[in-house]
N, CA, C and O atoms as a GROMACS GRO file, in nm:
protein
  344
    1MET      N    1   9.995   8.616   6.823
    1MET     CA    2  10.131   8.647   6.782
    1MET      C    3  10.147   8.799   6.786
    1MET      O    4  10.061   8.873   6.739
    2SER      N    5  10.259   8.842   6.842
    2SER     CA    6  10.284   8.986   6.846
    2SER      C    7  10.332   9.034   6.710
    2SER      O    8  10.392   8.959   6.633
    3LYS      N    9  10.302   9.159   6.682
    3LYS     CA   10  10.339   9.217   6.552
    3LYS      C   11  10.382   9.360   6.573
    3LYS      O   12  10.342   9.424   6.671
    4PHE      N   13  10.465   9.412   6.482
    4PHE     CA   14  10.495   9.555   6.481
    4PHE      C   15  10.381   9.627   6.412
    4PHE      O   16  10.329   9.580   6.311
    5ARG      N   17  10.343   9.740   6.466
    5ARG     CA   18  10.234   9.817   6.404
    5ARG      C   19  10.293   9.909   6.298
    5ARG      O   20  10.368  10.001   6.329
    6SER      N   21  10.259   9.881   6.173
    6SER     CA   22  10.306   9.967   6.064
    6SER      C   23  10.193  10.051   6.006
    6SER      O   24  10.218  10.147   5.933
    7MET      N   25  10.070  10.016   6.040
    7MET     CA   26   9.955  10.093   5.991
    7MET      C   27   9.889  10.164   6.110
    7MET      O   28   9.892  10.115   6.223
    8ARG      N   29   9.831  10.277   6.083
    8ARG     CA   30   9.760  10.352   6.187
    8ARG      C   31   9.631  10.280   6.228
    8ARG      O   32   9.574  10.203   6.150
    9VAL      N   33   9.587  10.306   6.350
    9VAL     CA   34   9.460  10.251   6.396
    9VAL      C   35   9.349  10.312   6.311
    9VAL      O   36   9.347  10.433   6.288
   10GLY      N   37   9.258  10.229   6.264
   10GLY     CA   38   9.148  10.276   6.182
   10GLY      C   39   9.177  10.273   6.033
   10GLY      O   40   9.095  10.316   5.952
   11ALA      N   41   9.293  10.221   5.995
   11ALA     CA   42   9.326  10.209   5.852
   11ALA      C   43   9.236  10.102   5.790
   11ALA      O   44   9.200  10.005   5.857
   12PRO      N   45   9.200  10.117   5.663
   12PRO     CA   46   9.116  10.016   5.597
   12PRO      C   47   9.184   9.879   5.597
   12PRO      O   48   9.306   9.870   5.584
   13ALA      N   49   9.105   9.776   5.610
   13ALA     CA   50   9.158   9.639   5.616
   13ALA      C   51   9.169   9.580   5.475
   13ALA      O   52   9.109   9.477   5.445
   14VAL      N   53   9.245   9.648   5.389
   14VAL     CA   54   9.271   9.599   5.253
   14VAL      C   55   9.421   9.603   5.230
   14VAL      O   56   9.495   9.665   5.306
   15ALA      N   57   9.465   9.538   5.125
   15ALA     CA   58   9.607   9.540   5.091
   15ALA      C   59   9.651   9.682   5.063
   15ALA      O   60   9.576   9.762   5.006
   16ILE      N   61   9.773   9.713   5.103
   16ILE     CA   62   9.821   9.851   5.092
   16ILE      C   63   9.828   9.899   4.947
   16ILE      O   64   9.812  10.018   4.921
   17HIS      N   65   9.850   9.809   4.853
   17HIS     CA   66   9.859   9.852   4.712
   17HIS      C   67   9.722   9.889   4.655
   17HIS      O   68   9.714   9.946   4.546
   18LEU      N   69   9.615   9.857   4.726
   18LEU     CA   70   9.481   9.892   4.680
   18LEU      C   71   9.435  10.030   4.731
   18LEU      O   72   9.331  10.080   4.688
   19LEU      N   73   9.510  10.089   4.822
   19LEU     CA   74   9.474  10.219   4.877
   19LEU      C   75   9.515  10.331   4.781
   19LEU      O   76   9.615  10.321   4.711
   20THR      N   77   9.436  10.437   4.779
   20THR     CA   78   9.468  10.550   4.691
   20THR      C   79   9.588  10.629   4.744
   20THR      O   80   9.670  10.677   4.666
   21ASP      N   81   9.599  10.643   4.877
   21ASP     CA   82   9.712  10.713   4.938
   21ASP      C   83   9.765  10.629   5.054
   21ASP      O   84   9.734  10.657   5.170
   22PRO      N   85   9.845  10.528   5.023
   22PRO     CA   86   9.890  10.437   5.129
   22PRO      C   87   9.979  10.504   5.234
   22PRO      O   88   9.977  10.463   5.350
   23LYS      N   89  10.055  10.605   5.196
   23LYS     CA   90  10.145  10.672   5.292
   23LYS      C   91  10.068  10.736   5.407
   23LYS      O   92  10.120  10.747   5.518
   24SER      N   93   9.944  10.779   5.381
   24SER     CA   94   9.867  10.844   5.486
   24SER      C   95   9.819  10.747   5.594
   24SER      O   96   9.779  10.790   5.702
   25HIS      N   97   9.823  10.617   5.566
   25HIS     CA   98   9.779  10.517   5.662
   25HIS      C   99   9.893  10.452   5.738
   25HIS      O  100   9.870  10.376   5.832
   26LEU      N  101  10.018  10.481   5.699
   26LEU     CA  102  10.134  10.423   5.766
   26LEU      C  103  10.171  10.505   5.889
   26LEU      O  104  10.153  10.626   5.892
   27THR      N  105  10.224  10.437   5.991
   27THR     CA  106  10.277  10.506   6.108
   27THR      C  107  10.409  10.572   6.067
   27THR      O  108  10.463  10.540   5.961
   28PRO      N  109  10.463  10.662   6.150
   28PRO     CA  110  10.589  10.727   6.112
   28PRO      C  111  10.703  10.629   6.082
   28PRO      O  112  10.786  10.657   5.995
   29ILE      N  113  10.708  10.517   6.151
   29ILE     CA  114  10.814  10.420   6.125
   29ILE      C  115  10.766  10.304   6.038
   29ILE      O  116  10.845  10.217   6.000
   30GLY      N  117  10.638  10.301   6.006
   30GLY     CA  118  10.578  10.191   5.931
   30GLY      C  119  10.638  10.169   5.794
   30GLY      O  120  10.660  10.055   5.753
   31ASN      N  121  10.666  10.276   5.723
   31ASN     CA  122  10.723  10.263   5.589
   31ASN      C  123  10.862  10.197   5.597
   31ASN      O  124  10.894  10.110   5.516
   32PHE      N  125  10.943  10.240   5.694
   32PHE     CA  126  11.075  10.179   5.712
   32PHE      C  127  11.063  10.032   5.748
   32PHE      O  128  11.136   9.948   5.694
   33LEU      N  129  10.972   9.998   5.839
   33LEU     CA  130  10.953   9.859   5.878
   33LEU      C  131  10.917   9.772   5.759
   33LEU      O  132  10.970   9.662   5.744
   34ARG      N  133  10.829   9.820   5.675
   34ARG     CA  134  10.786   9.742   5.559
   34ARG      C  135  10.894   9.733   5.453
   34ARG      O  136  10.916   9.626   5.396
   35ASN      N  137  10.963   9.842   5.425
   35ASN     CA  138  11.067   9.841   5.322
   35ASN      C  139  11.186   9.753   5.361
   35ASN      O  140  11.248   9.691   5.275
   36SER      N  141  11.216   9.748   5.489
   36SER     CA  142  11.330   9.668   5.536
   36SER      C  143  11.288   9.527   5.577
   36SER      O  144  11.372   9.446   5.617
   37SER      N  145  11.158   9.497   5.568
   37SER     CA  146  11.101   9.366   5.607
   37SER      C  147  11.117   9.337   5.756
   37SER      O  148  11.104   9.222   5.798
   38LEU      N  149  11.144   9.438   5.834
   38LEU     CA  150  11.154   9.417   5.979
   38LEU      C  151  11.018   9.386   6.041
   38LEU      O  152  11.012   9.334   6.153
   39ASP      N  153  10.911   9.416   5.970
   39ASP     CA  154  10.778   9.383   6.022
   39ASP      C  155  10.755   9.232   6.023
   39ASP      O  156  10.658   9.186   6.082
   40GLU      N  157  10.842   9.155   5.958
   40GLU     CA  158  10.830   9.009   5.955
   40GLU      C  159  10.907   8.942   6.070
   40GLU      O  160  10.891   8.822   6.091
   41LEU      N  161  10.988   9.015   6.143
   41LEU     CA  162  11.068   8.956   6.251
   41LEU      C  163  10.986   8.885   6.358
   41LEU      O  164  11.025   8.777   6.400
   42PRO      N  165  10.874   8.941   6.404
   42PRO     CA  166  10.796   8.868   6.504
   42PRO      C  167  10.747   8.732   6.454
   42PRO      O  168  10.741   8.636   6.531
   43GLN      N  169  10.713   8.723   6.327
   43GLN     CA  170  10.670   8.594   6.271
   43GLN      C  171  10.787   8.496   6.267
   43GLN      O  172  10.771   8.379   6.299
   44LEU      N  173  10.904   8.544   6.227
   44LEU     CA  174  11.023   8.459   6.224
   44LEU      C  175  11.056   8.410   6.365
   44LEU      O  176  11.085   8.292   6.385
   45TRP      N  177  11.052   8.501   6.461
   45TRP     CA  178  11.080   8.462   6.600
   45TRP      C  179  10.979   8.358   6.648
   45TRP      O  180  11.017   8.263   6.716
   46SER      N  181  10.855   8.375   6.613
   46SER     CA  182  10.751   8.280   6.652
   46SER      C  183  10.780   8.141   6.597
   46SER      O  184  10.763   8.041   6.667
   47ILE      N  185  10.824   8.134   6.472
   47ILE     CA  186  10.857   8.004   6.412
   47ILE      C  187  10.979   7.943   6.479
   47ILE      O  188  10.980   7.824   6.511
   48LEU      N  189  11.083   8.024   6.502
   48LEU     CA  190  11.204   7.973   6.566
   48LEU      C  191  11.177   7.928   6.709
   48LEU      O  192  11.242   7.836   6.758
   49ALA      N  193  11.082   7.992   6.775
   49ALA     CA  194  11.047   7.954   6.912
   49ALA      C  195  10.959   7.830   6.916
   49ALA      O  196  10.933   7.776   7.024
   50GLY      N  197  10.912   7.783   6.801
   50GLY     CA  198  10.834   7.660   6.796
   50GLY      C  199  10.684   7.680   6.790
   50GLY      O  200  10.610   7.583   6.793
   51ASN      N  201  10.639   7.804   6.780
   51ASN     CA  202  10.496   7.830   6.767
   51ASN      C  203  10.461   7.823   6.618
   51ASN      O  204  10.486   7.917   6.543
   52MET      N  205  10.403   7.714   6.577
   52MET     CA  206  10.380   7.691   6.435
   52MET      C  207  10.240   7.738   6.391
   52MET      O  208  10.196   7.702   6.282
   53SER      N  209  10.172   7.816   6.473
   53SER     CA  210  10.040   7.864   6.433
   53SER      C  211  10.049   7.951   6.308
   53SER      O  212   9.952   7.960   6.232
   54PHE      N  213  10.164   8.014   6.287
   54PHE     CA  214  10.184   8.095   6.166
   54PHE      C  215  10.170   8.009   6.041
   54PHE      O  216  10.106   8.051   5.944
   55THR      N  217  10.229   7.891   6.043
   55THR     CA  218  10.224   7.805   5.925
   55THR      C  219  10.083   7.756   5.899
   55THR      O  220  10.043   7.737   5.784
   56VAL      N  221  10.008   7.733   6.005
   56VAL     CA  222   9.870   7.687   5.989
   56VAL      C  223   9.784   7.800   5.933
   56VAL      O  224   9.702   7.777   5.843
   57GLU      N  225   9.801   7.921   5.986
   57GLU     CA  226   9.719   8.034   5.943
   57GLU      C  227   9.753   8.082   5.802
   57GLU      O  228   9.664   8.096   5.718
   58LYS      N  229   9.881   8.106   5.776
   58LYS     CA  230   9.922   8.168   5.650
   58LYS      C  231   9.943   8.068   5.537
   58LYS      O  232   9.906   8.095   5.423
   59LEU      N  233  10.001   7.954   5.569
   59LEU     CA  234  10.038   7.860   5.464
   59LEU      C  235   9.944   7.741   5.454
   59LEU      O  236   9.956   7.659   5.364
   60ASP      N  237   9.851   7.732   5.547
   60ASP     CA  238   9.752   7.624   5.552
   60ASP      C  239   9.818   7.487   5.567
   60ASP      O  240   9.771   7.388   5.511
   61TRP      N  241   9.929   7.483   5.644
   61TRP     CA  242   9.992   7.356   5.676
   61TRP      C  243   9.926   7.298   5.799
   61TRP      O  244   9.894   7.371   5.892
   62LYS      N  245   9.906   7.169   5.800
   62LYS     CA  246   9.844   7.101   5.914
   62LYS      C  247   9.948   7.013   5.982
   62LYS      O  248  10.032   6.952   5.916
   63VAL      N  249   9.942   7.007   6.114
   63VAL     CA  250  10.032   6.922   6.191
   63VAL      C  251   9.975   6.781   6.191
   63VAL      O  252   9.863   6.759   6.237
   64GLU      N  253  10.052   6.686   6.138
   64GLU     CA  254  10.008   6.547   6.137
   64GLU      C  255  10.058   6.472   6.259
   64GLU      O  256   9.985   6.392   6.317
   65TYR      N  257  10.183   6.497   6.298
   65TYR     CA  258  10.244   6.429   6.412
   65TYR      C  259  10.309   6.532   6.503
   65TYR      O  260  10.371   6.627   6.456
   66GLU      N  261  10.295   6.512   6.632
   66GLU     CA  262  10.365   6.597   6.728
   66GLU      C  263  10.509   6.550   6.738
   66GLU      O  264  10.543   6.440   6.694
   67LEU      N  265  10.595   6.634   6.796
   67LEU     CA  266  10.737   6.603   6.804
   67LEU      C  267  10.763   6.474   6.881
   67LEU      O  268  10.847   6.394   6.840
   68ASP      N  269  10.692   6.452   6.992
   68ASP     CA  270  10.715   6.330   7.070
   68ASP      C  271  10.677   6.205   6.991
   68ASP      O  272  10.742   6.101   7.006
   69GLU      N  273  10.574   6.212   6.908
   69GLU     CA  274  10.536   6.098   6.824
   69GLU      C  275  10.643   6.069   6.719
   69GLU      O  276  10.674   5.953   6.691
   70MET      N  277  10.700   6.176   6.661
   70MET     CA  278  10.806   6.156   6.561
   70MET      C  279  10.930   6.096   6.626
   70MET      O  280  10.994   6.009   6.567
   71CYS      N  281  10.965   6.141   6.747
   71CYS     CA  282  11.082   6.086   6.816
   71CYS      C  283  11.059   5.939   6.852
   71CYS      O  284  11.149   5.857   6.835
   72GLU      N  285  10.940   5.906   6.900
   72GLU     CA  286  10.909   5.766   6.931
   72GLU      C  287  10.923   5.678   6.808
   72GLU      O  288  10.979   5.568   6.815
   73ASP      N  289  10.874   5.725   6.695
   73ASP     CA  290  10.882   5.648   6.572
   73ASP      C  291  11.028   5.630   6.529
   73ASP      O  292  11.066   5.522   6.484
   74THR      N  293  11.109   5.735   6.543
   74THR     CA  294  11.251   5.726   6.507
   74THR      C  295  11.322   5.627   6.598
   74THR      O  296  11.401   5.545   6.551
   75TRP      N  297  11.296   5.636   6.730
   75TRP     CA  298  11.360   5.544   6.823
   75TRP      C  299  11.317   5.400   6.796
   75TRP      O  300  11.398   5.307   6.804
   76ARG      N  301  11.191   5.381   6.764
   76ARG     CA  302  11.141   5.247   6.733
   76ARG      C  303  11.212   5.193   6.608
   76ARG      O  304  11.253   5.077   6.605
   77TRP      N  305  11.226   5.276   6.505
   77TRP     CA  306  11.292   5.234   6.382
   77TRP      C  307  11.437   5.199   6.410
   77TRP      O  308  11.488   5.098   6.360
   78GLN      N  309  11.506   5.282   6.491
   78GLN     CA  310  11.646   5.256   6.522
   78GLN      C  311  11.663   5.127   6.601
   78GLN      O  312  11.760   5.054   6.579
   79SER      N  313  11.572   5.097   6.692
   79SER     CA  314  11.583   4.974   6.770
   79SER      C  315  11.558   4.851   6.683
   79SER      O  316  11.613   4.744   6.709
   80MET      N  317  11.477   4.866   6.581
   80MET     CA  318  11.450   4.753   6.491
   80MET      C  319  11.557   4.740   6.384
   80MET      O  320  11.571   4.633   6.324
   81ASN      N  321  11.633   4.847   6.358
   81ASN     CA  322  11.737   4.848   6.256
   81ASN      C  323  11.866   4.903   6.315
   81ASN      O  324  11.908   5.013   6.280
   82PRO      N  325  11.932   4.828   6.403
   82PRO     CA  326  12.051   4.882   6.471
   82PRO      C  327  12.167   4.911   6.378
   82PRO      O  328  12.254   4.991   6.411
   83ASN      N  329  12.170   4.848   6.261
   83ASN     CA  330  12.279   4.872   6.166
   83ASN      C  331  12.244   4.978   6.062
   83ASN      O  332  12.318   4.996   5.965
   84GLY      N  333  12.134   5.045   6.081
   84GLY     CA  334  12.093   5.149   5.987
   84GLY      C  335  12.033   5.089   5.862
   84GLY      O  336  11.955   4.994   5.869
   85TYR      N  337  12.068   5.144   5.748
   85TYR     CA  338  12.010   5.100   5.621
   85TYR      C  339  12.080   4.980   5.560
   85TYR      O  340  12.039   4.933   5.454
   86LEU      N  341  12.183   4.928   5.624
   86LEU     CA  342  12.259   4.815   5.568
   86LEU      C  343  12.180   4.689   5.563
   86LEU      O  344  12.230   4.586   5.518
   0.00000   0.00000   0.00000
């Protein structure tokens, strides 16, 4: 997944609030990206585009059924219940 670079190359791999001087590790535009949450746009775009690897990595969600399996199940249910829930 592509990301905006808000930290300089070689910055410590710890949360920014744990650093003694976090401003020294940010890129010139990094502080703006983080404050405006624009650094999250690539992740949002990835989700909207259908790449759900973000949900698996960050939220620990697992895919149980693929889209074609869900559609087949819906079509099967509709063919067995043409009047819906009535």
